[in-house]
N, C-alpha and C positions, 0 to 999 in steps of 0.2 A: 826758453827765456835767462835771459840775462841773470847771470849770476850776483848774488845781493839784491834780488829785487824776493828775491820768496822771504827773507824777515815783513816782509813790506808788506806780505799780500796777507801773511799774518795775522800778522795787524790789527788793518783793514776787517778781517774774519773775523778777527775779535771783539770789533767794537760792532760790529753787526748783531754779533752775539749776544751780548750785552743788552745790547739796548729791544732787540728782542724780549728778553729778556724780564727786564726790568716790564714793559710792555704790557704781555700778558699775565704776569705779578703785578701792575695799576688795573687792569683790566675787571682782573679778582676778585681784588680788593672791593671794586667798583661794584663791582653785580652783590658779593654779599653784603659788601653795608645796602643797596637799594632794597634787595631781600629780608634781612632787618626791618627795612624799614618801612617795609611795604606793608597795608591794609586793604582786604579786600574788600568790595562794597557789597553791602549783604543782597540777593535776589529777592530775597523773602526773613519777614516773622514771623516765628515760632511759640504762641504763645499758652501754657496750659490751660485748657477748659476749669472757670470758676463750680467749685460743688454749689454746689443747691443748699440753703438757705437750711432746709427742710425736708424733707422726702419720705413715699409711704407705697407700699408693696399690696396691694386690694384694705389700702384704711388700716392700715397696719404698719407702727412707725417704724423709720431708719433709724437705729439708735445715733447719730453722726458723733455727737461728741465722746465718741467712744474712740483712741487714736487707729486700731486696729481693722474699725469698720470704714471711718474715713480714709485708710490707703491706701485700699481696696475699691468701692467706688471713685478712686482718685482715679487707679491703673485701670479700672474700665473704662472710665470717661479716655481718657489719652487714648486709649488704645481701637475705639468706635469712633474715636470725635475725628484723626487721622484718615479713615477708610473714608476718603472721599467719594469715591465712586458707589460703593455701597451701600451707602447710608442716601445717597441721591435714589438710586435707585428704590430703596426701600420705603423714599414716602411719593415714590412714583406709584412703587402697588401698594401704596397702604390706602388712599382713596376710593379703591379695583374688588381689595376683601376687605378693609375694614368693618366695614357695615355693615355685612353678612353675618361678620365671623363675631362682635357684637351684639346681635341678634341673637345669633344663636347663644352665647355666653347667658346672655340676657333670661335666655328663655330658661335653661338650665341651672337660674338660679348663684352665677359664676362670676368672680368680680372681674370685669371690662379686664382691667392688670392682666389679663391668662391672653391678650391676645399680645401684646410683646416678648410672651414666653414664646408662642409663636414664631415669633421674628428672632427670636435667638438661636430656637432650631430650623428654621430654616432659612433661613433671612426674607418669607414668603415666598419662595419659587416652587412652584406648580412639581419641576421632577429632580427634585434635594435628592440626594442620597446622600451615607455616609459611609465610611471607607468599613463597617460593620452591618452593614445591609440596613440602615432602617433608612422608613423612604418621604419623602413630601412632606408637605406643611408643619405636620407635628410629626414624622422623624417615629415612627410605632416602626416595632420591629415586623420581622414574616411571624416569627413564630408569636409573639403577643396581641398581636392585632388582634384575634379569630375570638380571643376574649373581652373580649372590646365592640364586639359585634362588626367587623372586619372581614369581609369572604375573603379571602388570596388563594389567587392558585394558578395558574396558567395560562388563564383566559380573561381574567377580571382579578386585582389587585383594588380593591375600597381605600387603602392607603393613600389612593391618588385620590378616590372624591373626594372634593374638597367639603361638601355639607356634611355626609359620613363620617370624615375622619374628622372632624370637631365635637361633633356630635359623640365619638367614642373619648374624646381625651373626655371632655365632660367627664363621663363616665369615671373618668381615671382620676377627676381632682373630686366629683363626689366623692366615691370609695377612700382614697387618700385622708380624704380633709374627716369625716368620719374616724380615721388612726391615728391622724397626727395632733390636727385639731387649731392649727395654725395656715393662713393662705400660702406661707411666706415659706413653714414648711414641706406644704405638697408642694410648692412651685423646685425649691428643691430635689423634693423626691422624683419630679421629674424622670430629673440627671441619676439619682443613684438607686430608684425604688424605692417604694415602699418598705419596703422589709431593711436592705441597706439602711432607709434613717433610720428607723424605727429600733433598730439592734444597734445601735453611737448613739442613741435617746438612751435608750439600760445602759449601755456601756461607764455615758460621760455624764450621767443623773442628770443629767438635765433637757430641756425640749426648745428652747428655744434656736433658731439656727442659727444668730449671731453670737449664741455662746455652745457652740457646739465645732471639733476639728474633724474635717472631713478630706478625701482624697480633695489632693488640688482642684481637676475638674469639678466639684461640686463647689471647696469652696470658691470659686469662680461664679460657679454661675450664679442666683441670686443676683449680684453685682452687677454681670454681662443685663441683665433682664434688668435691673435699673438703669444704668443706664444708658442702655436701648431705649426705655421708658419717657425719660430727662430731654435726649437729643427728641425725638420724632415730635414731641409735644411740645421744642421751644425751640423748631429748625432756624430757625433766623438768630437764635441768638447765639446757633454755633457755626451760621457764616450761610447756609442752604436754603440756598432761594430757590421754591419750588412755586411757578404759576398754575392758576386753574388748569393753563393752557397746556400744562406739561403734567398736570398729572394723569393717569391713566384711570380713563371711566368702566364702572362694572359693565359687565358685558351681559347684555339684549340677547333671550336665546327663549327655547319656543323647547317643550319637554316633553317629549313622544314618548307612551307607554310601551313597554314590551313585554309580551309574556308568553311569544315563541323565539326558539331558537330563528339564530341567524348566519342562515350557511356563507354571505360572502358582506361583511362589514360596507366594503365600496360602494356594492348594489346598494345596500338600501341606504346609504348617504345621497348616493345620483336619485334612490328611488325617495326621498324625504328635501331634495332639490339643494344638493348639496356635496360637499366632498368630503371622501377621504380621509385630506389631512387636517380640515374644519371638526372632522370628527373626533378626532384622535386629539388638536389641541382644544377642543371642548369637555371629551373627557377621557384623563386621559388613565382611567381606569382601566381601560380594555384594554388587554393589555397581547391582544391579539388578531386573525382577520375574520374572525371564526367566532358568537358567543349563544353557548349552552346556554336554556336556560329547562331547567328540572319544574315538572305539577306541580302550582300555587305560588310560581315566587313571579317574579317582579321587576325590568326596570325601567327606569327612568334616562332615557341619551337625548342628552339639550345639545339643539339647530337655532342656526344662529338668526334673529332675522332683523330685518333690516340691513343698509350692507353702511355698515362701519366702519 
């Protein structure tokens, strides 16, 4: 390199570096400016569902004029309204199970609104189980079920028998109503127990559910039932569109009366023109491969009729 060329080279490098620094600064400023002015286009618009002007449980008015009651119901409406998949499935299931539930409730003198308690408990899922061992539609505990006439052992668990467990729930409701005196209180007691409810009545010197303080699960329980009632009674209002063809139909079955022990349920199903899988689907209360029938005892086992 010739003498005297270094200053010239340094001069050129200085210009290049200066241009680069100015360029980076200008670019950063432009990007920052763009970020500050950027307004993302909304993909969806979420609105809180409107509270009903009035609502009741089993004919008992909900005091929506009270702020605490309105806000608790509002919370459960928000929580359940946006469980889109769950609500759609419940709506599909309701056309299969509600008619039978309503019939049994009516025959026992229980208000129809208690079908929504069943939804709150199990989402109408036959195999629903809680983390504490409550099972099926009405979520009876293993130790509580026999008190209401349900057999629970290694071969038979009638908590999973839709009709028998609904009858058992009605026994509970009538027993609880005799002690509590309101259907709303009966519904709350299904979560905290009759003793739990009456203890709070005595301690707090009040009987109305809306005037009592409970552990949070029970505080929310009746409001969840009310929210489900409102949503399921007005699905289109909440945007849930279920056509007649989308709904699940009640299953047509034939009943086989069993008064003798069965050594092999798969063979028994085959002998009745069905399959072990279908037997288990229609009779989830059969919990083993065998069925022991004690003298004088009978069971009703359902099998499908036709091609459904």
